[in-house]
N, C-alpha and C positions, 0 to 999 in steps of 0.2 A: 504494500500499499504506500503511495507517495506521501510526502510530507504534508502537502496541502490537503489531501483527502483525510489524513489522520487528524489534522487540526480542525477541519470542518466537522468531522464526526464528533470530536470532543466538544466543540462549541455547541453541537446540536443536543448534547445530553442535558436532560432536565436538571436544573439547579446548578449547572456549571457555568460560571462567568469567567471568561479568560482575562487575565491581566494583560494590559497593553502598554506600550511605551507611552510615557507621560503620566501614568497613574501614580498617585501618592497614597500611601497607607502606612499603618503602624505595625511593626513586627518586633518579635524578640529573637535575637540571634541564639541559635542552639549550640553551635560548635564551629570550629574553624577547619576549613578544608585546605588541601595543598594549594599554594599560591596565595594564601592569606585571605581568601574569601570566606565570609561568614554564611553559614547555612541557616535559612529560615523557611517557614511555610506559612502560606496564607491563601484563603479561598481555593484550597485544594491544589495549589501549585508550589513547586520548589522555587525559592528565591535565593540568589547568591548576592550577598551584600559586601561591597568593597570596603576595606579599611575599618572593619567592624571588630568587635571583641565578643567572646561568648558571654551571654547574659545581657548584652546591650538591649535596651528597649529604645527604639528609634523610629522616627518618621522617615520613610525612604521614598525615593523617586525611581520608578522603573525606567531604565534607559533603553533597554532593548529586550526582546523576547526571542529565544532561539530554541527550537526543538522542544518546546514545552517548558523550558526553564527561563525564568526572568532574571535579568542582571540589573542590579540597582545600586544607587549611591545613597549615602546618608544626607538627608536634608537637615535634620535636627536630632540630637540625642536627647531623649526624654528622661531616661534614667541610665547613667553609665554603668558599665560592668565594673565590678571590683578589680578585674584584671586589666582595665584600661589605664594607660599612662600617657603622658605627653611625649611624643616622639622627640628624640634628641636632635635628629637631623632636620634642618629647615626645609629641605627638599622633599621630605617624605610625603607620599601621597601624589606628588607630581612625577618624581623620579621613579623609574621602574626597577631600581637596583635592589630594594629590600621589600619584604612582605609583612613583617611582624612587629615593626617598631611601635605600633599602637598598644602592644601587650607588654606587661611586665616580663622580665626574663623568666621568672618561674612559670608564668602562664604560657610563654613561648615553648618551654620544655614540655609542659603538659599537653599543649596542642599537638606537638610533634609526636608524642607517644600515641595520642588518639588517632593521628593520621596513619601511623604504622599499623595500629590495631585494625583500623578500617580497611587498609589495603590488604592485610592478611585475610580478613573475612571476605571482602568483596572481590578482590582480584585473584588471590591465591586459593581462596576457598579453604583456608586453614583456620581453625579456631585458635585464637592467640592465647598465650598464657595469661593467668590472672594478673600477674605483675610483669611489666616490661620496664627494665631499668634503662636509664639514659645517663650518659656522662656529660655534665655541663662543661662548657668552655672555661678554661682558666681566666679568660678575659671576655667580658661582654662587649667591649668596644676595642677598636684598634687591633683587630686580630687577623684580618684578611690579608693574606700574602700575595694575592693575585687580583688584578683588575683588568677589565676590558672597557676602554673608553672610546666612545664614538666621537668623531670629529666632523663638524659641519663648517667648512671653510667659508662658505658664503655668508652665514650668519655669525661667524666667529664664536661658535659654541663648542665646548669640549666637555664631555661628561658621559652620562649614561642615557639610554633611551628613556623617553618619558613613558609612563605607565600606559600600556595599550596602544602605543604608536611607534613610529620610527622617526619622530622628531627628537632632536637631542636636547636633553635637559642640561643647561650650562651649570656645571658643578665646580665651585671653588674649593670646597673641602668636604671630604668623605669621612664620617666619624667611624666607619667600620674598617677602613684601610689601615694596615700597618704604617707607622710613621715613615719608614723609607719609601713605601709606595706613595703615600701622600706627598712626600717631597718630590717624587718624580712627576706627579700630576701638577704640582706648583711650577716646576721647571718647564714642563710642556706648555703650560698656560703662558708663561713668560715668552717662550719661543713663538707661540701663536700670536701674541700681541705685537711682537717684533716682526711678524710676517715671515718667519723662518721655517714654518712647516709646509711641506708639499701640499698643494691644494687638492691633489687627487687622492691623498690618503684619506681613508674613511674610518679607520679605527686603529687604536694602539693597544697592544697587550703588554702588561707589566707583571713580572713575577719576582718576588724577593727570595734570596737565598740567605745564607749565614753572613755574607760579606758584601752584599750589594743587590742591585735590582737590574734584571735583564729586561730589555725593551724590544718589542717587535711591532712594526719595522724599526730598525735602528735609527737613532737620531744622533748626529755627531756630537760627542761630548756628553751625552746622556746615557747611552747604553753601556752597562757594565759587562755585557756579554754573558758567557756561560757562568752559571751559578752552581753552588753545591749546598747541601743541607744534611746535617748529621741527625739520624733518627735511630734510636735504640741500638747504638753501636755500629750501624751501617752508614755509609756515606753515599749520597745520591747526587749525581750531576744532571743538570737539566738547563734549559733556557726557556725564553718566553714562547717559543714555537711549540712547546710540549705542555701537557697538563701535569700539574702537581697539586696535591691536596692543599686547600687554601688555609686551613687552620692548623698552623704548625704546633700549637700547644696541645692538640688532640691526636697528633700523628702516632706517637708511641702507644697511647692507650688503644687507638684504633687497630694497629697492627696486632697488639697482644690479644685483643678481644677476638679478632677475626681468625687468629691462628691458635687459639687456646686448645691444648690437649690434642694436637694433630701431629702426624708424622710418625716415623719409625723406620727400621731397616727394611729394605726391599719394597719401599712404598713409592707411590707416584702421585704427583699433583698437577692440576691444570689451572692456570692463572689467566682468566679472560679479561680483556680490556686492561692489560698489565701496565700500560704507560711506560714510565722509565724504570719500572721494577720495584716499586715501593713494597709490594708483597712478594715479588719473585725472589729477591735476595733472602729474606728470612725463610721462605718456603724451601729454598735450596739448602739451607742448613738443617732442615727438619726431614726432608724427603730424599730418597735416593735419585729420583728422576723428576724434573719439573719442565713443563712446557708452558711458555707464556705466549699469548696472542694479542696483537695490537695493530690497529690500522694506521697509526701515525708513524711514518717511516723515521722521522727525526727522533721520536720517542723510542722506537725500537733500537736505533743506533746508540742512544744513551743507555738503554737497559742492558745491551750487550757489553758496553764499556763498563758500566757499574758492576756487572757480574765478573768481568775479567779483573778489574781492579780489586775486587773482593776475594779473588782467588777461587771463584766457584765455577767449576767446569761441568757440573751435572745438570745444568739448566740451558735450554735453548729458547730463543725468542723468534716467533714466526711473524713476519710482516704481512698482514691480511686483515680485511674486515672480519670481525668475529663471526658474523652470520655466515659468510662464505666459507671460512675455515671450518666451522662446525659442520656445515653441510657436506663439504668435499673431503676433508682430511681427518676429522676427529676420530673416526673409527680406526683409521690406520695407526693412530698413536695410542689407542686404548690398550689396556684398562687404566683407569685413574681411581685411586682410593679417595682422593679429596679434590674438590673443585671450588674455586673462588671466583666471584664475579664482582667487578667494581665498574659498572657501566656508567655512561653519562646520565644526566638528569632524566632524559626520556626513558631510560631503562633498556633492558635487553628485549629484542624482538621475540614474539611468540615462537617463531621457528627456531631461534637460538635456544630458548628454554626447552623446547621439545627435544632438540638434538642432545642437549645436556642430560636430560632425564633418560634418554635412550642409552647413554653411557653408563648409567647406574653407579655413580660414585657412592661410596659409603656415607659421605658427608658433603654438604654444600654450604659455603659461607658467603 
């Protein structure tokens, strides 16, 4: 049945009045979904409310309706949630870089636990445990070691995309960026005002290591080039062309949690979306054989180098999209006792998950 026919049938049901763009109504936000949208219900419809907090009672404006779901903004908060705080960043709400600054940090952690719980039930169809632990960041602010800034030479804007658009929000200071990353943004803005940035450049990637900040594309006098970071006794080399986890204060706890109680003699591990080898190196110390798979060729080169410099010869890194490698080559490298996935935000494709399950590893992290 087509979308219009479905909507026409719903509108024809007795007692069902469809919300339309421009409608105003009062709702209470029930919980927070991925992306920071608040879930509410009214008049038999699901409503997603931007920049809301669980427990907010608010008058909202429906801005658009898509597929039976209404998307709304807050016109006025009638009764604020106890979890609501004043955002530290003056750009929050317009800038699309952050989703949860309207929540206290404790409420952010609680919201993320509920997001995980919901994903396990709804997506994985797994009943989650009664208690899901979460490790808080050592730093609530100034923790992000990586930034991607958009550059609009015509308007003279440098910052992040505005929420829900491809217009650039001009950002002078970012309170979640590590100080060295913020310094790089300040320097880039000085170059922009002096007319020294290439007009055809659309974005800059910055990533901090232990001794500097790598910038891509390079800018003369600003790019510190290749970086390194020590994590849990391992040293990782990388640059801004590769992904590296953004919260360095949580890297060692992350690795320890992901690899807890795994490994052993004559055992094998598969590391999907392995990047520069954050998990590959400690896996190679726990397992007899390790295969890492990564689609970014530059990251693969760093992963191989990191393994070599660590003296680890029992791991190999395959340069391939993970989906293609799983479909074409995974069975030839089987069996695997343990598999680890660290996919980008969009997650692993269903075909990749199906191929992984077909390998039947004893444990997946």
